[in-house]
C-alpha positions as CSV (number, residue, x, y, z in Angstrom):
1,M,-68.8,-62.9,-77.7
2,A,-71.1,-60.2,-79.1
3,L,-73.7,-60.7,-76.4
4,L,-71.3,-61.1,-73.5
5,A,-70.7,-57.4,-73.0
6,C,-74.5,-56.9,-72.9
7,L,-75.1,-59.8,-70.6
8,L,-72.5,-58.6,-68.1
9,G,-73.4,-55.0,-68.5
10,Y,-77.1,-55.4,-67.7
11,G,-76.3,-57.7,-64.8
12,E,-73.8,-55.2,-63.3
13,V,-76.1,-52.2,-63.8
14,G,-79.0,-54.0,-62.2
15,L,-76.9,-55.0,-59.2
16,W,-75.5,-51.5,-58.9
17,L,-78.9,-49.8,-59.0
18,R,-80.2,-52.2,-56.4
19,K,-77.2,-51.5,-54.2
20,Q,-77.5,-47.7,-54.7
21,A,-81.2,-47.9,-53.8
22,S,-80.4,-49.6,-50.5
23,L,-78.1,-46.7,-49.4
24,P,-79.4,-44.0,-47.1
25,N,-80.5,-40.8,-48.9
26,S,-79.8,-42.4,-52.3
27,W,-81.0,-40.7,-55.4
28,V,-81.9,-44.2,-56.7
29,K,-85.4,-45.2,-55.7
30,I,-87.0,-48.6,-56.5
31,E,-90.6,-47.8,-55.3
32,G,-92.4,-45.6,-57.8
33,N,-89.6,-45.9,-60.3
34,P,-90.8,-46.5,-63.8
35,Y,-87.9,-48.9,-64.2
36,K,-88.6,-50.9,-61.0
37,R,-89.4,-54.1,-62.9
38,W,-86.2,-53.6,-65.0
39,I,-84.0,-53.2,-61.9
40,E,-85.7,-56.1,-60.2
41,D,-85.3,-58.4,-63.2
42,Y,-81.6,-57.6,-64.0
43,S,-80.6,-57.6,-60.3
44,G,-82.6,-60.7,-59.6
45,D,-81.5,-64.3,-59.1
46,E,-82.8,-65.5,-62.4
47,Y,-80.8,-63.0,-64.5
48,Q,-77.7,-63.3,-62.3
49,T,-77.9,-67.1,-62.8
50,A,-78.2,-66.5,-66.5
51,V,-75.1,-64.4,-66.5
52,K,-73.2,-67.1,-64.7
53,I,-74.4,-69.7,-67.2
54,G,-73.4,-67.3,-70.0
55,L,-69.9,-67.3,-68.6
56,G,-69.9,-71.0,-68.8
57,K,-70.5,-71.8,-65.2
58,C,-67.0,-70.5,-64.5
59,F,-67.5,-69.0,-61.1
60,S,-66.4,-71.3,-58.3
61,S,-68.8,-69.8,-55.7
62,P,-72.4,-68.8,-56.0
63,H,-71.6,-65.8,-53.8
64,Q,-68.8,-64.5,-56.0
65,K,-69.6,-61.1,-57.5
66,L,-69.7,-60.3,-61.2
67,S,-68.1,-57.0,-60.5
68,D,-64.6,-58.5,-60.5
69,W,-64.0,-57.7,-64.1
70,L,-60.4,-58.8,-64.1
71,S,-61.6,-62.3,-63.1
72,V,-64.2,-62.3,-65.8
73,L,-61.6,-61.3,-68.5
74,E,-59.2,-64.0,-67.2
75,I,-62.0,-66.5,-67.4
76,I,-62.8,-65.6,-71.0
77,E,-59.1,-65.8,-71.9
78,E,-58.7,-69.2,-70.2
79,R,-61.7,-70.5,-72.1
80,A,-60.3,-69.3,-75.4
81,L,-56.8,-70.8,-74.5
82,S,-58.3,-74.2,-73.5
83,D,-59.9,-74.6,-77.0
84,P,-57.9,-72.1,-79.0
85,P,-59.4,-70.6,-82.2
86,S,-57.3,-69.9,-85.2
87,P,-55.3,-66.6,-84.9
88,T,-57.7,-65.1,-87.5
89,R,-60.8,-66.2,-85.5
90,F,-59.3,-64.9,-82.2
91,S,-58.7,-61.6,-83.8
92,E,-62.3,-61.5,-85.0
93,W,-63.5,-62.3,-81.4
94,R,-61.3,-59.6,-80.0
95,A,-62.6,-57.0,-82.4
96,V,-66.2,-58.0,-81.7
97,W,-65.6,-57.9,-77.9
98,E,-64.0,-54.4,-78.1
99,R,-66.7,-53.0,-80.4
100,C,-69.5,-54.4,-78.3
101,T,-68.0,-53.2,-75.1
102,L,-67.5,-49.7,-76.4
103,L,-71.1,-49.7,-77.7
104,E,-72.4,-50.8,-74.3
105,K,-70.3,-48.2,-72.5
106,G,-71.6,-45.5,-74.8
107,F,-75.2,-46.7,-74.2
108,W,-74.8,-46.5,-70.4
109,D,-72.9,-43.2,-70.6
110,A,-75.8,-41.7,-72.6
111,A,-78.3,-43.2,-70.1
112,M,-76.5,-41.5,-67.2
113,L,-76.8,-38.1,-69.0
114,A,-80.5,-38.4,-69.6
């Protein structure tokens, strides 16, 4: 649970940067960018496959986008409901998810200001 926010976040940001770089007159450039390798790695097939594996192979189509956050949250909820933890454990999972998601958001917010 603690790594899921990071796994999804990096995958989404990598895809977003690659998409932005493909737009005409975009401020995002891949060539000459010191983060070129990072963008290529996190938007690449290997990492995107790792994200899908991390979600428990829960996507029905290999072309389904990870940016559908509602589906991702529904999948996580369905997995928890299919093998329910105790109420205490579920509360712990929720707290970890919320904390990690807020930390990831703060990280990306700070990166956008730099």
